[in-house]
N, C-alpha and C positions, 0 to 999 in steps of 0.2 A: 677840226682837220682831216677833209678827204687825203687821200694816202693816195703818191704816186704811184700806179700798179707799173706803170713802162714809160721810161723816156729815153729817146733816142736825143744823142748831143751829138753834130755838125758831123754825121752819117755821111761818111764816101764806098762809092764801092762804085770798080771800073771792071768794061770785060776788053781787055786786050788793054790798048790804046785810046778807047772811048770811056771816058767817065761819065756813066750814068745817073751816079746821083753824089751832089756837089757841096756836102756840106747841109746837109737837113736834120732838122731837131725839132721834134714836137714830143707830146706828153698823153696819157691816158691816163687819169685816176678813178681808181674806184667806183664803179656806180656808171660810170656815164656812155654814152654811144660816142665815139669822134668820128665821124668824116674827112677822109683824107681823101679830096677829089684834081681832077686833071685830067688832061686830052689825055690818047692815043700819045706813047710815049714817052710822055712825062718824068717816067724813075718811082711810081707808085709800083707795083708787083716787085721791084728790083728791091727797092725799100725792106718789104713785105720777106723776101728771101733771104735777106742778111739779117733782119730782126730775128727769124726763123733758123739760122742757123744751113742754109741750104744754098746760100751765095758766100763768098768772101767777101769780107770789112776789107777798104785798103785804109780806112783812118776812123777815129769818133770810137761812141760809144753808146754800148746798147745796155741800160739794167732793167732787169725785172724782179719787185719785187722786195727793189732795195739793192740788189746784188748784180755787178757784171755776169753778164751774161753772151759779150762774145768770143763767137767759134767757137762754144759748145754746138754740140751734134744736137737736131730737130727731137732725137729720141730723146736725149735730156731732157729737154726743153718740153715738150708736152708731160714730161710724169712730174714738171713742176706745173705746170697751167695753163701753160701759153700752144695755143693748139690755131691751126689754121683750116680754113676750110678753101682750099689751092682754086687759083682759074680753071674753068675745064672741067671742077669737079674732082676727077680720077675714084671717081668707084671701082672697087672690085668688079668686075663683068659677070665672071661668073660664079659670082657666090649670090645669092639670096639676097631678098635687104635685112632679114636678122640676121644672115650670118656678117652682112656688112657693120651692122649696129656693134653687134659681137668683137667685130676687130679694134672699133673705135675704143673697146674698154683695153684692149690686149694691156697697158700696162698698170692698167688696175690689176690688185689682189683682195678684194674682200666682196661681200654675201649680196651685193644690193645692184648688180651689174641687170639682174631681169626685172626690177623693179625701175632701175632706169628707161630699159630698155620701154615701161609700158609709160614710162614719162616722155620717150619720147614720140610713140603712137600717139598719146592723146594732145600733143604740139603738129602731130602731121598722121590726122587720122587715114589719108589717104595708102601712106607705107604703113599702116594695120593692115586694112585694109586687101596687102600684099603680100605681105609676110616673108611668101614661101615662094615670090617671084623671080627670076634672076636678077640682078640688078643692070646689067648688060639691054635688059630687055625693052627697060623704061624710056618715059622720055627724058629730055632732057630738063625739064621746068623738074621734071621727076628725082631724078637721077640727084639733081641739085637740092630738095629736100632729105633727099637719103646724106649728104655729102655733109652737109649743114645737121641732121642729126648723128650722124656717125662723129659730128665732134662736141657735140653737147658728150658723147661717151666717156670723154673724157674729163669730162667734169673741171673744163676750162672756168680760170679764174680770169684772164683774157681770152678772147674767141676775136678772129682774125681775118675778116672776109676778104677775098679778094674778086671784087665784079660780079656778083651774085646773081645777076640780073644779066648777064652778059649770053647774048641768042637765045636769047626763050621771047615767048610771045606775048603782048600787050596785057592781057590776061596772064599769064602766070608769072611774068614782071611784077603786077601787081599785087598776088599771093605770097613771094619771097621778102618785099617788100612788107606785107604785115607781117608774116612771122618773122622778119628781124624785128619788128616792133613788139610782137610777142616773148620773143626769147628777151631780148633788153628788157623788158616789162618784170619780167620772173628772175630778174638780178643777177643777169649776165654783163658784164663788160663785154664792151664791144668797140672794134678799131675796124673799121668799113673804107674799105677801097673801092672805089666805084667813080665809073666814068657821066654816069647820071644824077648831073651833080641835084638838082631838084628836087629830086625824091631822097637821096643822100642827106641832104642838109634840111630838106624836112624831118628828118629823124633824129636829126642827129641833137646833140647836145651843146658842143663846138666843133666846128671843123678846120681845114687847113687847106691850103691849095696848093699845088704843086705844077711848079711851070720848069721845064726843062734842067730840072734834077736839083730843083733851089726850091724851099716852100717859102713861096713869093708872099703871103697873106694867111692870118688865121684871127680865131674870134670865134665871136659869140656865133654861133649855126644860123642862128632865123637874121642878123644880120650880117651876115654874109650873103644871104639869098638875096638881100634885097640890095645888095650893094650894085651900083649902076657894073661897075667896070666885071665884077661874077656874071654877071644876068650878060652884058656885052661876050666874053666872052667865052664863057661853059653853057650860056642859056638860051643861044642865038635870039638874043635882043637886042 
């Protein structure tokens, strides 16, 4: 039986008196690519922040690798293998591409970091070509590649991707989704948060639909993609 790596149960998150997440529950199993879709403001990013310890949790449980992690700091979670690529990328602008990748391995203490940088360069040839370039001088799509590569340097057991296609050109959106599929095919378990419902569900094994802080639908990703309610609400049909 496939192991559940990440399980979120009845998660509630509030900003002051405003409840942004209202009892969301979902899980990600080993080897899966799971998409969490929903409109802007549905609570998707807040959910990821709560999982990764950067937003306080009002109620509910979060289990990773079978152990409760609610309240733990992001630093400790990265060490355990729960790694997020945040919305907006957040690269170190005044560091080179190579230095950014090295920062991704900051929690590690082994002799394989250089080998893993070469693996990242194999996934992102454009980064290899520009390894000495300052990250802040790259395009948005290139920075997204770098942010994903930096996260892979931590050797994640679950990789959380928050809106990786946001603000990118159509050509770069295609490239980013190709890379997500490639990373997944290499064995990385992924939770993908994305407004582009069609592309996200096309890649995923399973999906969850979030609306106004609640998970309102879930199931096989292809079935959700064909569901008339999903198509009407998120695909403009």
